[in-house]
N, C-alpha and C positions, 0 to 999 in steps of 0.2 A: 610541415605543420608548424604553426606558430603558437607557442605556449605563452600567451599574453599574460595570464595571471601569474605564472611562475616567474617570468622574466621581470614583471613588476615587483614581485617579492624580492628578487635578486637586487633590484635597485634600492629597495627599502633596506635590505641587509647592508648594502654598501654605505648607505647614508648613516646607518647605525654605527658602522665601523668608524666613519669619520667623526661622529659626534663623541664617541668614547675616547678617541685618540686626540683629544683637544690639546694635550700637552705635547708639542712637537719636538721640543728640545730633549735629546737623550741624556739620561743621567747614568752615572756609573753604578753598577750593581755591587753589592758587598763581596761577591766572589772575585772581584778584580779582573774578571774576564769579559763579562757582558755589559752592555748598556741597554737601557730601555726607555721608552717614552713615559713610563710611569713606574715608580718603585714597586708597586703592587705586582708587577710582572716579573720581577727579578727571581723570586723563589721558583717560578715555573721553569726557568732554564735548568736549574738543578734537578727538578723533578723529571724534566724531559730526559736528561742524561741517564738518570736512574732507571726510568721506565724502559728506555731503549736498550740499555746494557743488561738489565736484570730481569726484564719481563718479555719484551718484544724481540730482543736480539736484532733490532733494526730490520725486521722481516714482516712481510704480510702473511703471518702465520696464524695459528690457532688463537693465541692470546690477543692478537690484533683484531681478529674477527669477533671474538667474544666481547672485547671492550667496546667495539662499535655497536654490537647488539645490545649491550647493557644500556646505552643511551636511550634506546627505545623503551626498554622495560622500566627504566626509572621515570622518564618524562611523561609517559602515558598514565602514570599513577595519579591522575587528577580528573575530576569531573565537576562542572559547575553545580551539579545537583548533589553529588555524594561527597565532594571534598577531595582531600589529598594535596600534597605539596608539589606535584609535577616534577620538574627538573631540579630536585633538591637533594638527591643522594640518599633518600630514605631507605632505598633498597640495601644500602650498606649499613646505616645506623640501626635499622630495624630488620636486619637480615633474618633473625630468628622467626619473625612473623612473615615477611614478604616472600621468603624462599620456600614457604609451604604452599603458596598459591599455585594453582595448576599451570599458569603461564610461566612461572619461574622455577618450577620443581623439576629441574633437570641439571645434569652435570655441567653443561656449558655456562649457565648463569651462576651456579654455585661456585664454580672454580674461579671465575673472574672476580666475583665479589670477595672471595677468600684472598686472592692475590693482591687486590687493590686496597683492602682494608688497612694493612699496616702503614700505607703511605699517608693516611689521614693524620695520625698522631705523629708520625715521623717528621712531617713538614708543617704540621699545624695548619692544614687547609680544610675547607669544608668538603664533605663528601660529594655534594652537588657539583662543585667546581671540578673535583678530581674525576668524577664519572665522565664528564664531557671532555675534559682535557685528554684523558686516556683514550677515549673514543676517537677523537680527531687525530691525535698523534699516531695511533694504530693505523688509521686509514691513510695517513700521509706516507706510510711505508709501502702502500700498494701502488705499483705503476699504473698510471692513468687516473689517479685520484684527482678531484677538482683542484685547480690552482686557487690560491687565495682563501684557503680554509680559515674559518674564524673561530676564535675562542674568547669568551667573555668570562671574567672572574668577579666574584663578589656575592655569590649566592649565600643566603643565610643558612644556618644549621636547620635541618629538618626537625619538626616538632612531634611528628607522629608517623606511624606506618601508613602507607597508601591503602585505600580500601581495596578489597579483593575484587576480581572480575573486570578490571579496567584495561588490562593488556590483552589484545586480540590473540586468539588461538589459531593455529594453521588449519583447524577444522571448521572455523567460523565461515558463514556464508559471506558473499560479497556485500550484501545489504548490511549485515551486522558489522563488518569491518568498516565500511564507509560511514555508517552512523556513529561508530565509536570515535573515529577520527574527526568527523564533523562536530562532535560534542566539544572538542578542544580547538576547533577553528581551522581544520584542514579540509581542503577540497579533494575531490576524487583525483584530479590531476596531481595534487601534492602527494597523495598516498602512493601513486605510481612512481613519482619521483623518489620518494623515500625508499621504495623497494629496490632502487638501484643498488642499495647496500647488499642485496642478495647476490650481486655479481662477484662478491668476494666472500660468499658464505659457504658453510658446509655443516654437515650434521655432527656438530661437536657435543650435542646434548645427549647422545645415546652411546651405549657401550657395545662391545662386540664387533662383528664384522662390518657393521654399517657406520662405525665411528669415522668421522672425517670425510664421509662421502660428499663430494662437491655438488653445488647446485648447477654448475655449468662447466664447460671444458676449459675455461680460463679462470679458475677460481682464485688465482693469486694476482689477478689484474682487474682493476675497476674499469669495466668496458660494457658494451651493449650485448655481448654474447649471451648473457642471461635472458635478455628479452627475445632473442632468437629462439633459444632452445626451449623456453617455456611454451612457445607456440607450436612446437612440433608435436605430432601425434604419438610420439614415443620418446622415452628417455634413453640415453646411452647406458650400456652396462657400467655399473659403478657409480652412476649419478643418482641424485635424489631430487624429487620435485615436491614441494609442499602443496597440499591440495588447494590452499588459498591462492597460491601463485598461479596455478593452472586455471582457476576460476576467474581471477582478475584479468588474466591475459585474454579471456574470451567473453567477458561481460561487455555489453554495449555502452556502459558508462565509463569504461576504462580502456577498452581494446584499442581505440585509435591512438591514444596517448602512448600506450604500451608499444604498439607497432611503430609509432613515430620515432621512438628512441632507438630503434634498431640501426638506423643510418644517421641519426642526428645525435652523435655522441657528445658534441659540444653543448647542445641544448640539454641533454640528459645531465651532464655534469653541473651546468649552471643551475638547473632546476633542483637537483639534489642538494647542492651547497646551500641554496636559499631555504629549502625546506628544513635542512638540518639545523641551521641557525635559528629558525623559528621553533623547532622542536626543543632546542637547548634553553629556551626562555619560557617554556610553558609554565604558567602560574608564578612567574618571577616578575619583579619590577625592574624593567630594563634600564631605567634611569639610575639605578643603584649599582649598575655593573660597569666594569672597566674593560676596555678592549685590549687584550694581550695577544692578539693574533700574530704579532711579530715573533712570538716564541715558536710557533708551529713550523716545522721544517718544510723546505721546498719539496715538491713532488717530482717524480720521474715521469716524463711524458710517454704516452703509449700511442702509437699511430697505426697499429694493426687494424685491419678491416674485419668486420664480422663475416661469418661464413656458415655454410651448412656442414655439419660434421659427418664423417664416414660416408655412407652411401645415401644419406638423406638429401632430399632436394626440395624444391618449392612445392612439389606435389604432396609432401608430408606435412605441410603447414596447415593447421586448423585456422583458416582465414576467418577472422572475427570482426575486423574493422570493415564496415560497409562503405566507407567514404573513399578509401584508396586501396589499391591492391598491395599485397605484400611485396617488398622490394626484391629485386634480383640480386642474389649473392653468389660469391664464388663457393667452391666446394673444397674441403680439406679431407681427402680420403684417408689420411693417416690417423685421424682422430676417430677411433672406433670403440674405445672403452676408456674409462677414467679410473685413476688410482686415488686412494684416500689422500687428503692433504693435511 
């Protein structure tokens, strides 16, 4: 399958990167260690080290997952009709308001907001920049993450809390979710691409025995296994499936893109990276931003192939794409249940 719109967006993102990195000569940073194409990027090397050592532990763990999730909850706080600042960090500045919203009222969102808030004053950066920097850095710790992850800095301070009701809920219908994303300029294919983030997701927002239940059997790896397991007619013991993910995997508006990502992992990664950079500038003036992507660490390549877990086979797939059959995959009989992550 050819995802023309998403690959076109990837090209746009690449051109944005080139335009923001107009200063090609590296200048020394005040720390005496790093150099950067723009002095505005220097602070982010220090923040990178602090985040990795004191929050993420250089791992694709709970805090990294929550930081990536926060980018969605912050950026989607905008609508042309009702307002909001989009990717402006209002979820940190106006936490006392936004964390009471139904979509944000769980431990996972609250914990990462609490953990990131001190970095704003410590380094005198805007919360919008911090939210997306932390999200991209956290993702870079996950094997298989897209190469060339981008980070732009220069977002202004948020001026008000985002309106309530703008962040989709896992109980929403497909039509409701697609309409919400379309309101801020995302196509159905881009919604599926963004949900590749669920390949490293888990139920961090609940307490008790379900805490940390992964969304797929390779929760510490950014890969296509999530797109396989959401199309199976049952979940493995210990796993969790959001109702919205199950519906999107089976809806005729999204099913073929969903299935296409199963074996086109390079396409999935490119599409996700392009959609994420688009998400990071929702309601922002891109010409005012500076490309500091050079600060983002390199990623570990993952070459593992997708598989059917346990005793499940292609007969356990809920075939939803009518254009092409579900691909033939190997089976990993050893994967019969999942532990919390």
